[in-house]
Every structure is written in structure tokens, then in C-alpha cells.
N, C-alpha and C positions, 0 to 999 in steps of 0.2 A: 379207714384203713391204715394202719404204720406196715409201716416199711420191716421190710428185714434188717434194714441196720438200726432204725431205732430200737427192736428187739431184741440186737448183737449188743448195743453202745449200753439196753436198758440192762441187762441179765451179765455184764459188766461192771455195767459200777457196781451189782450187788456185792460180788465179785471183792474191789477192792474194797469198797467200803466192810468191809467184812473181817477184810485184814488190818484194817485202819480201827475199825469198831474195837477189836480185843489186843492190841498195840496196848498196850499200860496191865493188862490181866497178865498177858502172856510175858512181862518184864518184870512178873511181883516176886521173883526170886531176887532179882536185881538188882528193886527200890529200895526191896531190904537189908540186897547184902552194904556188910559193914563197912569193906570195900570199894562200894556206888555209892550210893545215895543214901543208905543204911536209916529209911524212916522207919520206925516203928509202927505195929499190927493198927493202931488209932490214926499214925496218918497216912499209915496206906488204907485206909477205910473211909478218913475224911478226899485221900484225893478225889472218890467218886465223885462228891459234892455234887460241887458244881454240873459235872455232866450231869447228871440228873436231874436238877434245876433249871438249865440251860436246856436238856432236852426235855424236856414235861411243853417252854414254852417254847418251844421252839415245831412240834409237831403241835400244839393249840394252836398254835396264827396256822403254823402251811394253812390250812385247809385255807382260810380267809387271805392269805397272801398271793395262795394262786390263784380264787376266785376275780381279783381283783390285777393279780399280774402276769398271769399265768404256768403255770406248774413247770415247765422250763427255769424260770428265771427261778423259782425257790428251791426246783433243785441243781441247780449250778450251785444257788446261795450254800447249797449246805458243805456238797465239791469243797471247794474253798474256803468254809469253815476247818472240814477236814484238813484240807490242806496248811491250814494254818498251824494245827492243834500237834499236823508233827511234825517240821518248823522249829516251833517249840521246843518240842524234846527230843530235838535236835542239837537245838545252841543247850537248853539245858545240861546232858551230856556232855557240854565242856564244861564245865562251869560246877560239878559237883566237889572241888572243893570250898566251895560256898555254900554249905549246908541249906542258908534259908533265901536265899535267890535262885539256888538249881528250885529249890521244893514250890518259888511261886510262879516258879513260869510253868510247870509241876502242873499247877492247879490252872494256872492260865489254859495250858494244851487241855484239858480234860475239860477246861467248857469250852473252845470254844470247838474240843469233838462232840459235846452233849449236840450244839447245836445243831453239828453237820449231820445225824443219825436222828435228830426232829426233825429235821430241813427236808432230808433227802431218801428216810429209811420210808414213809410213810405214802411222799411221793414215787419211788420205786410203786410202790403196794396198788396206787390208785391206776398207776399208765395203765400195770399189768391188766389186771381187772378191765380197762376200753381195751385190753386189743384183744384180751379172749372173756370176751359179751358171755358168752355160751361153758366156758370151763370156769369159772370163777375160781372157786376152791384150787380144780386142781393147777391152775397156771401162778396162784398167789402160793402151794407149794415148790414147785418149782425154780420161781424167784426165791423163794427163802432158804430152797436147799445151798444156790449159790452163792449168798450171803453168807449159809455154812462156811461153803467149802474154805471164801475166805478166811472164818474164825479160829479153822480147818489149819491152812495155811499161816498162822500171826505167831503159835510159840514153833511150829517144823521153821520158820527165818530164827526164829528169836534159839532156839537149841543151837541151830546150823551158825551163823554168825556169831554166836558166843562164845561156840568152840574153833572158831577161825581168828580172835580174840575182839571184834569190834562187834558188839551185838546191837550198837545205832542201826549199826546198814539195816533193820527190820523198817521203823522210822522212812529211813533212804527211802529203799525202794516202797515203801507205799506209797509218800510224794510225791515218787517220778509218774507213778500209776498212773494217781489225780493226776497232774497237768496234762497226763497223755489224754486222758479221759473226760478233763477238760473241752482241752483243745478238737477231739473227738464230738463232743454235747456242739459244742458255738455252735452249727451249722445246722444241726436238725431239729425239723417241728417240735417232737415230745410233748405234741399235747393231747390230739383224740378225746376231743370231748371232757375230760374231767376236768376243766375252767368251769365251765357248765355249771356240773354236778355242782364244784366247789363254793360256786355264787349261789346257785340254790339252794346253800346249806344256810348260807349264811341270813336265807329271811326265816329260814322254821328254827323254832323253838326243836332242844332235843330234846327223845322221845326216855322214858321212863328202862326201857331197854338195850337201851346206854348203856345206862348203871349198871344192867348183870355182869354186862359182857369187862366194862370194865374193874369192875371187882373179879372176874376171873383173870384181867391181867395184871391185879396187882398180884395175887397168890402163884400168877406163874413167875412174875421176874422174879420172885424169891425166891423160889424153889431153881431158876436157873441161874440163877447171881451163888448162892450159894456153892453150884458146881463152877460155874465159870470163872469165878473171881478167886474163892479160897482153895480152889482142889491139888494148888502146888504145894499151897503152903503145907495143907493138909499130908501128904505126901512128902513135904521134907520135915517137918516138927513131930510130925505121930506116923507116920511108917518106916522113917529111917531111913526114903529114898533119896537118891539121888539128884541133880537141879536137873541132867540127863532124862531121869526116870519121870519125875512130875514135869518137864514135861511136855511127855509121852501119853502121861494119862489127862494131863490137858485136851494133846490133840486128839487119845481118842474120846473122849467125853463131843469136841468138835465133829470127830470125825461119823461119831455114830448119828447121833441131831443131824448131819447131813443127810448121810444112807439111809435114815426113819422117813429124813423129808420124802424124797427123792421114791423112796419106796413104799408110801401109804397112798404120794401122788395117782402111781403104777396099778395100785392096785382097788383104786377109789369102786369098779367098777364089781369088785368081788365081794372084796370089802368095809362095805359104807363110811362117809367119812364119819356120821354119831357114833357109829363100835367104837372106830379108835379115837375121839374123841372125850367119851366113859373111859375105854379100859388105859390110857396112856395112864392117867394121876394115880390108880391102884399100882402099875410100874413104879413107880421112881417113888411112890410112898414103902416098897416094899424094897426098892435099892437103896432110899437110906438106910434102914434103919440096916442094909449087909454093912456102906459105910458107917453106922458110929461101931458097929461091932466088930470093926475088920483089926486083924490080930498086928502088932505091930513089927515085925523081921520077914510082911509080904508084902513088899510092894509092886508084886507081878498082880498080886490080889484088890491090890487100889486103882490100877490099869484096868485091868477088867470091870470092875463094880464106876467104872467116873464113864466106862464105856456101857454099861447098860441104861446109867443116869442119861446117855446122850441122849439112847433110845428110846425113854420115859417123857422126853423133852419136846421130843424133833414134831412133831407135827401141829403140837398146843397154839403153839403166838400165829404160824402161819390158816391156822385152821378160825382161829377167834375174830379171825380180820377177816378173814373169807364169808365166815357165818353174818358176822355184825355185814360187811355190805351185802349180804345176801337178803337178807333181810331190815335192817337201815335203809333203804335204798332213795328214799326221802336227804338223806344225806349220809352218802356213799362215802363221797372227798372225807368228811369230818372224823367218817365213824374208823377209819384209817390210819387218819393219823389222835384220834384219841382214845382210842386203845392202846400204839403205842406209847403215848404219854403218859398213859397209866400201869402199861407196864413197861414204864423205867422211872415210876413211881416206887414197882417194887424191887425193883432193880435195887436204886438206894435204898430202901430199909433194909437190903443183903448187903453194900455192901459196903455202907458204912455202919450198920449198926453191929455188925460181928466185929469190928475193930474194939472199940470199949470192954467189948463181955472178952476177947480174948485176952485184953491188958488186965480186966478184972478178973482175972485165973479158972475163966469157963475154960473151958478145954470146946478145944472142935469136934470129935463124935460128938460133945453134948450140944450139938448147934446141929448139927448131923439131925443127932433123932431128935430135935423138933420143929428139923423141918420135914423128920414125916409127917408129920401133924398139921403141916400147910399142904402137902400133897392128899391129904388125907381131905382136905378141906377138902382142893381146888377137885378131889374129883365130886365129893354129893356136890359141890356147887357146876358141875359138868354138868350136869342133869337139870339146873334152872336156865344154863342155858343153852343149852337144841332140844326142848322140850318140843316149839313149836317145828324142827323139823319133822320128818317123813320117822319115824320109829324104823330102826335098821333090824334087816333083814341081810340075813349072808344069800351070793347070789352062789347058784352051783356058776362053775368056769363051762361054757362050749364045751361041746365034744368034736 
């Protein structure tokens, strides 16, 4: 049985990893500011390519490495990689006068962050599932809600520190928290059966159903990233919002991702997870259509729309991981890492692909229109993913 200290550290790690993960998107207006890094849309998009490559590699390698070295070591390596990323970002902030050097450091920083995410997040999901074997979906929703809390804090910190005149306070804060977390984790077991599950996964072939989950994760990654990486630029370039209002829009998105995960975890006894899984993609489809049609002079509506997009995204990734670990029990450790890897593939498509389109004259509202089609496809695909689960039925609230 896991101790309360282990559970607390795992949950804190989710928050801190969330802060680190969104540091670069949260700083998008700074990275593209002519007075700072002066990145073009294409350069900003390319910035996430190393992150995607290393995140996919780390997530796919993580289960095998956990079987050989233990989940704890993989988790600690992930935290260390995220710490290196924040350190590189801090160094680049002092070298913006040399644009090529600063950009090279940013690419190294996102590569390190991808490795950190790819090693840490699947390990956290696997540990959480092992800590709570009778309530896997609910526990993973809670864990990812805490990850979402970190993603909420990142744009808030950027807005605060930028207002104080030193936006780099965000990576400095993230680095300090990562150091504390590494020190707190070193003396804990952090295993709880995950090593055995990962080792068994090495001896088995990947079942065909795994690719069903992977396909959904790719579609989800595209939908989430169109919001998470491009919301602020849409707010400033299309809706005429200030930098602060744009930060609020990103905060609203991640806040509703977090709130949705908490709410759907709490109401699973009333609203079955499978029903939530089918409904949310269609909610997101409608929100993308709304974002594509927002009037240019209404940034407040943009903040509201991106908040609704966060609700549409909220439970989908953790439920995909939970469903996969429940169904693919023989490779449960590998399932979490695999889903994260293909989610990162979708992340890369949206993070890297949108920049060149913008530089070629395609406008962000058009991008969100295409994203609505991706969300619609995801909604249809949800029936393929969840077809083996019990049919959803609304249960009455006990009187």
C-alpha cells in the first residue's frame, strides 16, 4: 500500500509538471514580442518540434525502462529533465540580444521539457492507478486535474511576473519547485507494483485495441493544442485583446480543463464515464465553431469561449488513459506511456503545423474551423474506443 506521503508527492509532482509543461505556451506573447525573442509564427511553431520528438521517445521508452530500473528512477529522470529545461530557458532570457543563440537554447529547452514530460507523466499515471486499483478512472481524473492546476498557474504567473517587469520569474519558480520535489522524492519507494507490470509488458505483443486508443489520443492532442498553444495569439491578433486579456483566455482554458476533470471525477456514480467520453468531443466541436466566428472587438467572448473549450477537453485524455489501462491490463504500464506518446504526436501536429499556415496567410479562425472537424471525428471515434465498456445509463441520485 502506498503511504500518504507518496500520494502527496505524486499529486504535487503533477502540479509542478503542469506548470513546467505550459511555461512556453504561456510565454507565447513574450517569445513573439519584437522587444524580446522576436520569433515569427513559424519559429514559434518549430520551437515545439524537439519537445514532441523527445516526449514521444521518452513515453514509449518509459515502460521498458521502468521494468528494468524501476518507476521511481524513470520519474526522477523526468523531473531532472524538466529542471534542465527551465534552467536553459532562464539562460536564454539573458541572451535575447543574440537571437540565434537564444533560439538554439530555446530548442534545447523544449527538447528537455519533452523528455521530462514523456518520462514523468506516464509514470505518475501508472503509480496513481496502482495506488487506487478499484477506482482507476476516478484517481487518474484527479491526478490529471492537478496536472491541469499547474497548467492554470503558468499563464497566471507569467502575467504577474511580466507585470512586475521580469517574466522569467515563471521558469525560476518552476525550477525551484522541481528542486524541492526531487529532494522530497529521493527517499520514497514510489514503486507499488508498477515495475512488475512494466516488465510483463516487455514480453507481450501490443494488441490491436491499443491502436484504437492511440488514434483517439492523436485527435485529442490536436484539439487541446490548438487551444493551449494558439489561444493567446488568436486573442491578440484576431480579437484585439491585450496581453493580459490573452493570458486570461489561456488561464480560462486550463482552469476549465481542471474544473471539468474534478467535476467529472466527482459525478461518475451519477453520470457514467462512457457518457462523458461520448458527449465532450461534440461540445468541443460546437465551441470551435464559436471561436472561428467570434467578432473582432469582443475579447471577453474569447475568454468565455476558450473556457468552454477547456471544459470540452477536460476529461478526455485521462479517461482514455484510464480506459486503456483497464482494458489492456497485460500492458497497463505501457498503455499509459503509449497514449501519452500519441497525444504528443497530435500536440506536435497542432503546435508545429499551425505556424507555417499562418505565415502563408491562413487566419486563425480558419484553423479553428478545421479543428471543429477534428473534434467531430474524435466524437465519432469515441464510440470505437468505448464500445467494449458497459452501456451508459444515468443513475438516479439517492434520496
